[in-house]
Structure formats: C-alpha cells, structure tokens
C-alpha positions in Angstrom: 50.8 45.1 -20.5 49.1 44.1 -23.7 49.0 40.5 -22.6 47.6 41.5 -19.2 44.9 43.5 -21.0 44.1 40.7 -23.3 43.8 38.3 -20.3 41.2 40.6 -18.6 39.2 41.3 -21.7 35.5 40.5 -21.6 35.9 37.9 -24.3 38.5 35.9 -22.5 37.1 32.4 -21.7 39.2 31.9 -18.6 37.9 35.2 -17.1 34.3 34.5 -18.0 34.5 31.1 -16.3 36.1 32.7 -13.3 33.4 35.4 -13.2 30.7 32.8 -13.5 32.2 30.7 -10.7 32.5 33.8 -8.4 28.8 34.5 -9.0 27.5 31.0 -8.5 29.8 29.6 -5.9 29.8 26.0 -4.6 26.3 26.3 -3.0 24.8 27.8 -6.1 26.4 25.0 -8.2 25.0 22.4 -5.9 21.5 23.9 -6.3 21.8 24.0 -10.1 22.9 20.3 -10.1 19.9 19.4 -7.9 17.5 21.3 -10.2 18.9 19.5 -13.2 18.5 16.1 -11.5 14.9 16.9 -10.6 14.0 18.4 -14.0 15.8 15.6 -16.0 13.0 13.0 -15.9 10.4 15.7 -16.7 12.5 16.9 -19.7 12.9 13.2 -20.7 9.1 12.8 -20.9 8.9 15.7 -23.4 11.9 14.4 -25.4 10.4 10.9 -25.7 6.9 12.3 -26.5 8.3 14.1 -29.5 9.0 10.7 -31.1 5.4 9.6 -31.2 4.1 9.1 -34.7 1.1 11.1 -35.9 -0.8 7.9 -36.7 -0.5 6.6 -33.2 -1.4 9.9 -31.6 -4.4 10.2 -34.0 -5.6 6.8 -33.0 -5.3 7.7 -29.3 -7.1 11.0 -29.9 -10.0 9.1 -31.5 -10.3 6.3 -28.9 -9.0 6.8 -25.4 -8.0 10.4 -25.1 -11.6 11.9 -25.0 -12.4 9.6 -22.1 -9.3 10.5 -20.2 -10.1 14.2 -20.6 -13.8 13.9 -19.7 -13.2 11.8 -16.6 -10.4 14.1 -15.4 -12.4 17.2 -15.9 -15.4 15.7 -14.1 -13.2 14.7 -11.2 -11.5 18.1 -11.0 -14.9 19.9 -11.1 -16.5 17.7 -8.3 -13.4 17.9 -6.1 -12.9 21.6 -6.6 -16.4 22.5 -5.5 -16.7 20.0 -2.7 -13.3 20.7 -1.1 -13.9 24.5 -1.4 -17.3 24.5 0.3 -16.4 21.9 2.9 -13.0 23.4 3.8 -14.2 27.0 4.1 -17.4 26.1 6.0 -15.5 24.0 8.6 -12.7 26.6 8.9 -15.0 29.5 9.5 -17.2 27.5 12.0 -14.4 26.4 14.3 -12.4 29.7 14.0 -15.0 32.4 14.4 -17.5 30.7 16.7 -17.4 29.4 20.3 -19.3 26.3 21.2 -18.8 23.2 23.2 -16.4 20.7 21.7 -14.8 23.2 19.3 -11.3 22.3 20.4 -12.0 18.6 19.6 -13.4 19.4 16.2 -10.4 21.5 15.3 -8.1 18.5 15.2 -10.7 15.9 14.2 -11.1 17.8 10.9 -7.5 17.0 10.1 -7.8 13.2 10.6 -8.7 12.5 6.9 -5.2 13.6 6.0 -4.0 10.3 7.5 -6.3 8.3 5.2 -4.9 7.5 1.7 -7.5 7.8 -1.0 -7.1 4.3 -2.2 -7.7 3.0 1.3 -11.0 4.9 1.3 -11.9 3.4 -2.0 -11.5 -0.2 -0.6 -13.4 0.5 2.6 -16.4 2.1 0.9 -16.5 -0.7 -1.6 -16.8 -3.2 1.3 -19.3 -1.0 3.1 -21.6 -0.3 0.2 -21.5 -3.5 -1.8 -24.5 -5.8 -1.9 -23.2 -8.1 0.8 -21.9 -5.2 2.8 -23.2 -4.0 6.2 -25.3 -1.1 4.9 -27.3 -3.0 2.3 -27.6 -6.0 4.5 -29.1 -3.8 7.3 -31.6 -2.3 4.8 -32.7 -5.7 3.6 -33.1 -7.0 7.1 -34.9 -4.0 8.3 -37.4 -3.5 5.5 -37.6 -7.1 4.2 -36.3 -6.1 0.7 -34.9 -8.5 -1.8 -32.6 -8.0 -4.8 -34.3 -5.7 -7.3 -36.8 -4.2 -4.7 -34.7 -1.1 -4.2 -32.3 1.2 -5.9 -28.8 1.8 -4.5 -26.2 4.2 -5.8 -23.1 2.7 -7.5 -19.9 4.0 -6.0 -17.7 2.8 -8.9 -18.4 5.9 -11.0 -16.7 9.2 -11.6 -19.1 10.8 -9.1 -18.3 8.2 -6.5 -14.6 8.6 -7.0 -14.9 12.4 -6.8 -16.8 12.3 -3.5 -14.3 9.7 -2.1 -11.3 11.8 -3.1 -13.0 15.0 -1.7 -13.3 13.3 1.7 -9.6 13.1 2.1 -8.6 16.3 0.1 -10.8 18.9 1.8 -8.2 19.3 4.7 -5.9 21.1 2.2 -8.5 23.9 1.9 -9.4 23.7 5.6 -5.8 23.9 6.9 -4.8 26.9 4.7 -8.1 28.7 5.1 -8.2 28.4 8.9 -4.6 29.6 9.1 -5.6 32.6 7.0 -8.6 33.3 9.2 -6.4 33.1 12.3 -4.0 35.6 10.9 -6.7 38.2 10.1 -6.9 41.4 12.2 -9.9 41.9 14.4 -9.9 45.6 13.6 -10.7 44.9 9.9 -13.7 42.7 10.9 -14.9 45.2 13.4 -14.7 48.0 10.9 -16.9 46.1 8.5 -19.5 45.6 11.2 -19.6 49.3 12.0 -20.2 50.0 8.3 -23.4 47.9 8.4 -22.2 44.5 7.4 -23.9 41.5 9.0 -21.9 38.6 10.2 -22.4 36.8 6.9 -21.7 40.0 5.0 -18.4 40.5 6.9 -17.5 36.9 6.1 -18.3 37.3 2.4 -17.0 40.8 1.7 -14.0 40.9 4.1 -12.8 37.6 5.5 -13.1 35.6 2.2 -11.2 38.2 0.1 -8.5 38.4 2.7 -8.2 34.6 2.7 -8.4 34.3 -1.1 -4.8 33.4 -1.7 -5.1 30.5 0.9 -8.3 29.4 -0.8 -6.7 29.3 -4.2 -3.7 27.5 -2.9 -5.8 24.9 -1.0 -8.0 24.1 -4.0 -4.9 24.0 -6.2 -3.2 21.4 -3.9 -6.4 19.3 -3.9 -6.7 19.4 -7.7 -3.0 18.5 -8.2 -3.4 15.6 -5.8 -6.5 14.6 -7.9 -4.4 14.6 -11.1 -1.7 12.5 -9.3 -4.1 9.9 -7.8 -3.7 6.4 -9.2 -4.9 3.9 -6.7 -8.4 5.1 -6.1 -9.3 5.9 -9.7 -7.8 2.7 -11.0 -9.7 0.6 -8.4 -12.9 2.3 -9.3 -12.3 1.7 -13.0 -12.2 5.4 -13.9 -9.9 6.0 -16.9 -7.9 9.1 -16.1 -4.5 10.3 -17.4 -2.6 8.5 -14.6 -4.4 5.2 -15.3 -3.9 5.7 -19.0 -0.1 6.3 -18.6 0.3 3.1 -16.6 -1.8 1.0 -18.9 -0.1 2.3 -22.1 3.4 1.6 -20.8 3.0 -1.6 -18.9 0.0 -3.3 -20.5 0.4 -2.2 -24.1 4.2 -1.9 -24.0 4.3 1.5 -25.8 6.7 3.9 -24.0 6.3 6.6 -26.6 2.6 6.8 -26.3 2.8 6.7 -22.5 5.3 9.6 -22.7 2.9 11.5 -24.9 0.1 11.1 -22.4 2.4 12.1 -19.6 3.5 15.2 -21.5 -0.2 16.3 -21.8 -0.8 15.7 -18.1 2.4 17.7 -17.2 1.1 20.6 -19.3 -2.2 20.5 -17.4 -0.3 20.4 -14.1 1.9 23.3 -15.1 -1.2 25.2 -16.3 -2.8 24.8 -12.8 0.4 26.0 -11.1 0.7 29.0 -13.5 -2.9 30.0 -13.0 -2.6 29.8 -9.2 0.5 32.0 -9.2 -1.0 34.4 -11.8 -4.1 34.8 -9.6 -2.0 35.6 -6.6 0.1 38.1 -8.6 -2.8 40.1 -10.0 -5.0 40.3 -7.0 -3.5 41.0 -3.6 -5.3 41.4 -0.3 -3.7 42.4 3.0 -4.5 44.1 6.3 -3.8 47.7 6.8 -3.2 47.4 10.5 -0.8 45.4 12.6 -3.0 45.2 15.7 -4.0 41.7 16.7 -6.4 40.8 19.5 -8.3 37.6 20.3 -10.6 36.8 17.5 -14.3 37.5 18.3 -16.0 34.1 18.8 -19.7 34.6 19.8 -21.1 31.8 21.9 -23.5 29.6 19.9 -26.9 28.6 21.2 -27.8 24.9 21.7 -29.3 24.8 18.2 -26.3 26.5 16.8 -23.9 24.1 18.5 -25.8 21.1 17.0 -25.6 22.7 13.6 -21.9 23.4 14.0 -21.3 19.8 15.0 -23.2 18.5 12.0 -21.2 20.8 9.6 -17.8 19.8 11.0 -18.4 16.2 12.0 -19.9 15.1 8.6 -16.7 15.3 6.6 -14.8 13.6 9.5 -17.4 10.8 9.6 -17.1 10.1 5.9 -13.4 10.8 5.6 -12.0 9.0 8.6 -14.3 7.6 11.3 -16.5 5.4 9.0 -13.6 4.0 6.9 -11.6 3.4 10.1 -14.4 1.4 11.6 -14.8 -0.6 8.4 -11.1 -1.4 8.4 -11.3 -2.6 12.0 -14.4 -4.7 11.1 -12.6 -6.4 8.2 -9.6 -7.3 10.4 -11.8 -8.6 13.2 -13.6 -10.9 10.7 -10.4 -12.9 10.9 -10.5 -14.1 7.3 -7.2 -12.7 6.2 -4.6 -14.9 4.7 -1.7 -12.5 5.4 0.9 -14.3 7.4 3.0 -12.7 10.2 6.2 -13.3 8.2 4.7 -11.6 5.1 3.4 -8.7 7.2 6.8 -8.3 8.8 8.6 -8.1 5.5 6.1 -5.5 4.2 6.5 -3.4 7.3 10.3 -3.6 7.2 10.4 -2.7 3.5 8.1 0.3 4.1 10.2 1.5 7.0 13.5 1.2 5.0 12.1 3.2 2.2 10.5 5.8 4.5 13.5 6.3 6.7 16.0 6.3 3.8 13.8 8.6 1.7 13.2 11.0 4.6 17.0 11.2 5.3 17.8 11.8 1.7 15.1 14.4 1.1 15.7 16.3 4.3 19.4 16.4 3.8 19.2 17.7 0.2 16.6 20.3 1.2 18.8 21.5 4.1 21.8 21.9 1.8 19.7 23.8 -0.8 18.3 26.2 1.8 21.8 26.7 3.1 23.0 27.5 -0.4 20.1 29.9 -1.0 21.0 31.8 2.2 24.6 32.3 1.1 24.2 32.8 -2.6 23.9 36.3 -3.9 23.7 35.6 -7.6 20.1 34.3 -7.6 21.0 31.0 -9.2 20.3 29.0 -6.1 17.0 30.7 -5.5 15.8 30.0 -9.0 17.1 26.4 -8.8 15.1 25.8 -5.6 11.9 27.1 -7.2 12.5 24.8 -10.1 13.1 21.9 -7.7 9.8 22.6 -5.9 7.8 21.9 -9.1 8.4 18.2 -8.5 5.6 18.0 -5.9 3.1 19.1 -8.6 4.2 16.2 -10.8 2.2 12.9 -10.4 4.1 9.9 -9.2 3.3 8.0 -12.3 4.8 10.7 -14.5 7.9 10.8 -12.3 8.4 7.0 -12.5 7.9 7.0 -16.3 10.3 9.9 -16.6 13.0 8.1 -14.7 12.6 5.0 -16.8 12.8 7.1 -20.0 15.9 8.9 -18.6 17.5 5.5 -18.1 16.8 4.5 -21.7 17.9 7.8 -23.2 21.1 7.8 -21.2 21.9 4.3 -22.4 21.2 5.1 -26.0 23.1 8.4 -26.0 26.1 7.6 -23.8 26.1 3.8 -23.4 26.2 4.1 -19.7 24.3 1.3 -17.9 22.0 3.7 -15.9 19.5 0.9 -15.6 21.7 -0.9 -13.1 21.5 2.2 -10.8 18.0 3.8 -11.4 16.0 1.1 -13.2 13.8 -0.8 -10.8 16.2 -0.4 -7.9 16.1 1.1 -4.4 18.2 4.0 -5.7 15.6 4.6 -8.4 12.8 4.7 -5.9 14.7 7.2 -3.6 15.4 9.3 -6.7 11.7 9.4 -7.4 10.9 10.4 -3.7 13.5 13.2 -3.9 11.7 14.7 -6.9 8.2 14.1 -5.5 8.7 15.2 -1.9 11.5 17.8 -2.0 9.1 20.7 -1.3 7.5 18.8 1.7 10.8 19.0 3.5 11.8 22.4 2.1 8.8 24.2 3.6 9.3 23.4 7.3 13.1 23.9 7.1 12.7 27.3 5.3 10.3 28.4 8.1 12.8 27.2 10.7 15.7 29.1 9.1 13.5 32.2 9.0 13.3 32.1 12.9 17.1 32.2 13.3 18.4 35.7 13.5 21.3 36.7 11.2 23.2 38.0 14.3 23.9 34.4 15.4 25.5 33.5 12.1 27.4 36.8 12.0 28.8 36.2 15.4 29.9 32.6 14.5 31.5 33.9 11.3 33.4 36.6 13.2 34.9 33.8 15.3 36.4 32.2 12.2 33.8 29.5 11.4 33.1 28.6 7.8 29.5 28.4 6.5 29.5 24.6 6.9 30.7 24.9 10.5 28.0 27.5 11.2 25.4 25.1 9.8 26.7 22.2 11.9 27.3 24.0 15.2 24.7 26.8 15.2 21.9 26.0 12.7 21.4 22.3 13.2 20.8 22.5 17.0 18.3 25.3 16.5 16.6 23.5 13.6 16.0 20.3 15.5 12.2 20.7 15.7 12.0 21.7 12.0 14.2 18.8 11.0 12.1 16.3 12.9 8.8 17.7 11.5 10.1 17.7 8.0 11.4 14.1 8.3 8.1 13.0 9.8 6.1 14.6 7.0 8.3 13.0 4.3 8.2 9.6 6.0 4.4 9.5 6.1 4.1 10.7 2.5 6.4 7.9 1.4 4.5 5.2 3.3 1.3 6.3 1.5 2.9 6.8 -2.0 1.8 4.1 -4.4 2.4 4.6 -8.2 6.1 5.6 -8.2 6.9 2.8 -5.7 5.0 0.2 -7.6 6.6 1.1 -11.0 10.2 1.6 -9.8 10.5 -1.1 -7.1 12.8 -4.1 -7.5 11.4 -7.5 -8.3 9.7 -9.1 -5.3 10.1 -5.9 -3.2 6.6 -4.9 -1.9 5.4 -2.3 0.7 2.3 -2.0 2.7 0.7 0.3 0.1 1.5 -2.1 -2.7 0.2 -5.1 -0.8 -3.0 -3.3 0.1 -3.5 -2.2 -3.5 -2.8 -5.7 -4.9 -5.1 -7.4 -2.5 -7.9 -5.0 -3.1 -7.5 -5.2 -6.9 -8.2 -8.9 -6.6 -11.2 -8.3 -4.3 -9.4 -9.7 -1.3 -10.4 -6.7 0.9 -9.9 -8.5 4.2 -6.3 -9.1 3.2 -5.9 -5.4 2.3 -7.3 -4.2 5.7 -4.3 -4.7 7.9 -1.7 -3.0 5.7 -4.1 -0.2 5.0 -4.8 0.3 8.8 -1.1 0.5 9.6 -0.6 3.2 6.9 -3.5 5.2 8.5 -2.0 4.9 12.0 1.4 6.0 10.8 -0.3 9.1 9.3 -1.8 10.2 12.5 1.5 11.6 13.9 1.8 14.5 11.4 -1.9 15.2 11.8 -1.5 15.9 15.5 1.6 18.0 14.9 -0.1 20.0 12.2 -3.1 20.7 14.5 -0.8 22.1 17.1 1.1 24.2 14.6 -2.1 25.8 13.2 -3.4 26.6 16.7 -0.2 28.5 17.4 -0.1 30.3 14.1 -2.0 33.4 15.1 0.3 36.4 15.9 0.5 36.9 19.6 -0.5 33.4 20.5 0.9 32.1 23.7 0.9 28.5 25.1 
C-alpha cells in the first residue's frame, strides 16, 4: 500500500507527466508544437539582437535609426487618417443611402484589395513622371516647357503614404460596412426620436457601435504599412523593413539587422496590444435583437452625384487608373519579357501558391479541430499565439528563419540550412507563419455553423474525432475550405519580401520579377507580371463582396 501511495503522490514524476498528457491530449500537443514553430523565428530575432554591441547600436542610433523612426511615423500618421476617413465615408454612403448605382459601388470599392502596393508604386511613377502621359498632356495643352510649371514629386513619404492608403482603405471599409450592416434599426430610430439629426445619429450612435470595427480596420492598415517593403523601397523611403533588408544583405550585419527587427516587432506588438486593450476597456453593443431592413433614404440627383464622387474617387486612384496604366504599358509592346520566362514565372508562382495554400489550410484545419476537442485551454492559447504571425512583417519572418537556421547549427550542429535556408521548404515555412490566421478565420466561422448535434450523433455511432472530421466536417466545410485556400493563394502571389529573401537561387516569381524590373526602371517589363497578380486577386474580392452583402442578420438571397 505504501508503494501505491508513493506512486500516486503529487510529487511523482510519472504521475505528473500522465496528468499533463491527459490535460493536453494529442490535439493540444499538436497546437503547442505549431505555436513553437511559429514563435521560433520571432524568438530567434530577440536572441540574436541581444548580441549586438553597444557601439554598433549607438552608431545606428546616431545615423540611420532617427530616419527610420521619422519616416515610419509619418507613414503611419498619413495612412491612419486617410484610410479612416475614406473607409468610413464610403461605408456609410453605400450602406445607409439609396441611389442609382449603389450596388455597383459596393463591390467596386473592394477592387483596390487586388492591387499590391508595389504595383501601384510602379504605375504612378510611370503615369506622373516627366515623360508620362499626364505631364505630356499638360505640356501639349498649355505649351509649357521644362521649368515653366511645378509638379508634385511622388517619391516622397507623403507620396508613399497616399499610394499605400489607396490600397489599404478597404480594410476599414470592409469591417466598418459589416458593422453598419449588423446594427439594429431600433437603435438608430430611437436616436432620431430623441432629436438627433441624420449626421448626429451617425456621429453619436452608429460610429460608437462600429468603433471596434474601426479600430481593427485601421490596425490592419497600420500593420500592413509596417510590413510593406516593395513600395517604400521603390520610392526610396527608409523605413524599418528597408533598413532590415539593407543591413543584412547589403552591409552583411545579421546582428544589427536582428536589432532593427526586434524594434519593429516591439512596435507591431504594441499596436496589437493597444487594439485589444481599447476593445477590452470600451464595449458597445445593441440592447435589442430586432432587425429590419436598414433605412436607406433615396438621394436626390445632386446627392447621387456627390455619393458617386465620394465612392468612386478611391476606386479611381486605387484600381481603375493604375489598371489602365498597366494595360497601356503592355500595349506599348516594348517589353523584353519572353514567353518562356513568363511561363517559368507563372509556374513558380502557382507552385508556391498552391503548396502554401494546401499547407496553411491543412494546419489551420487541424488546429481548429484540436481547439474544439481540447478542454485544457492549451490549444486555444497556442492558436492565439500562432495568429500573431500575421502581424509580423515578411522581412522580419524571413530574417528570423535565417537566424533560426544559424542558431540551430551553432547549438546542435544540425544542418538546418539544407532544409530551411533558401529552399522551397523555407518559403513555405514563412508562409505558414505569415498567413496562418488568413485561413484560420474562414475555417473557424465554418465550424461555428456546424451544430454540435451532428458530431455527437457521429460519435455515438462509434466514430473517432478524426473520422468525424473526415466524414462529417470536411463535406460541410467545403465552401469555407475553398474560400480559405483562395485567400491564402492570392496573398502568397502578392507576397514579396519573404519570398525574395528565402527563395532558392534562380527561382523567381511574378512578384519578384515585377519588383526587379521596376527597380531597374524597366517599367514596361514589370507591367505584365504585375497585371497577372492583379487579375488573380480579383477572385477573393468578388467573394468578399458577396459575403459582406449577406452578413446582415435576416438577409435572404
């Protein structure tokens, strides 16, 4: 009996391990391993940054760091204000007003999502340069010569901020419009009966109710700004992402690059923390569950014109004008891109997109499955940790993976570079970290629509959890799986910094080719790869538009 008592004592190692395993289970263990894999490159950045000498950091603080901070703050300020004003104005106009062409504008406003920021940078450079169509038209019309007129320079922080805002405002528009669609008519009507004007109801009722969506939308736009590499580097704006790339690959100083990456990670984590803190301390919700069709007063002819101007302006500058410039560059016929080269680029892009989408969606599906069957909380915490990868810039992820390879070799002697160093596996690993949450969101929503009774019935018939996943959940999740795979595929085709840093030798994609050609001022050669990337991105835009329209409770058809 004494031996039995000793074996079951709290201090027994075997019993502690058994208790831990019973609480975690295989699904929780899988989620913990995933979280470790995703967090490992980020932790490696901080480990490597600790080895930077004070002299080197002091030199960087006196020379380049103030410029990185100033340019980044300017970009964040411009993009935060422009995306907030543009997204809210467009969302309120198309949601709360009825006018001719409203249905067309609702999905036109999403088109800039298909336009990568670096593509916009190339097209506006071609359109606004001295030999471009706009200045050529002005000189031909007014008889001006060089020096007779002033023309704004787009290769500035303000130019980069406006260009990035043109493709990032849909983050605010999408979330704000969805929040407006979910609001109760009763609340808006009550505000009007208390004497609020239409603008007063918008300012005092609708905006506070949509505040979490506003904060989240602006937060996404700001995190994408911190992660951008192609546009700011092409415009010659020294931000943290450009500095990290230059310090590692041009100056050959991994420790200093890790230090800059660590600072950028702290900024990103601060943004995420502020967004979550603001949602936790201020909560707005409806006090009624009654939903009717939203009141949409019919606008007059003057109001319709104003609504079209408000909504079509961001679409014009974010998609229509750049798209027309791309087509014009292609039609000029001066490209040197051969059919064989273009085919190789397209095949490489498709291979990475399809493989990455399959990997990310599969891992996200297994993690969600583990969260649903784990009662210890370990799987849920691991999933939240894994979702932070989307807030990490691609440049930092790539640098973190390379640092992980070096640290693993130094500490264990394992040749991890043969697996993750500038290989396809390394690129896919980076995609898993970067886009895990892109697949997790649609799949989590799909699982939420499946009633627990179906799974209970299948388990009562003797099916294991994996059999229930294969025979019950997967058929019902087919739309969510397709949408998640489509979103990840498109994000991969547009991704630039991680792919460019981690790719094998002589393995290029459409995004890399477009960036390389534009960097050497061969904009006509960059036009065709850029246009293909834009066309691929249109599919999720159409899907997203239909999803938002059906998001209001009680919607039919």
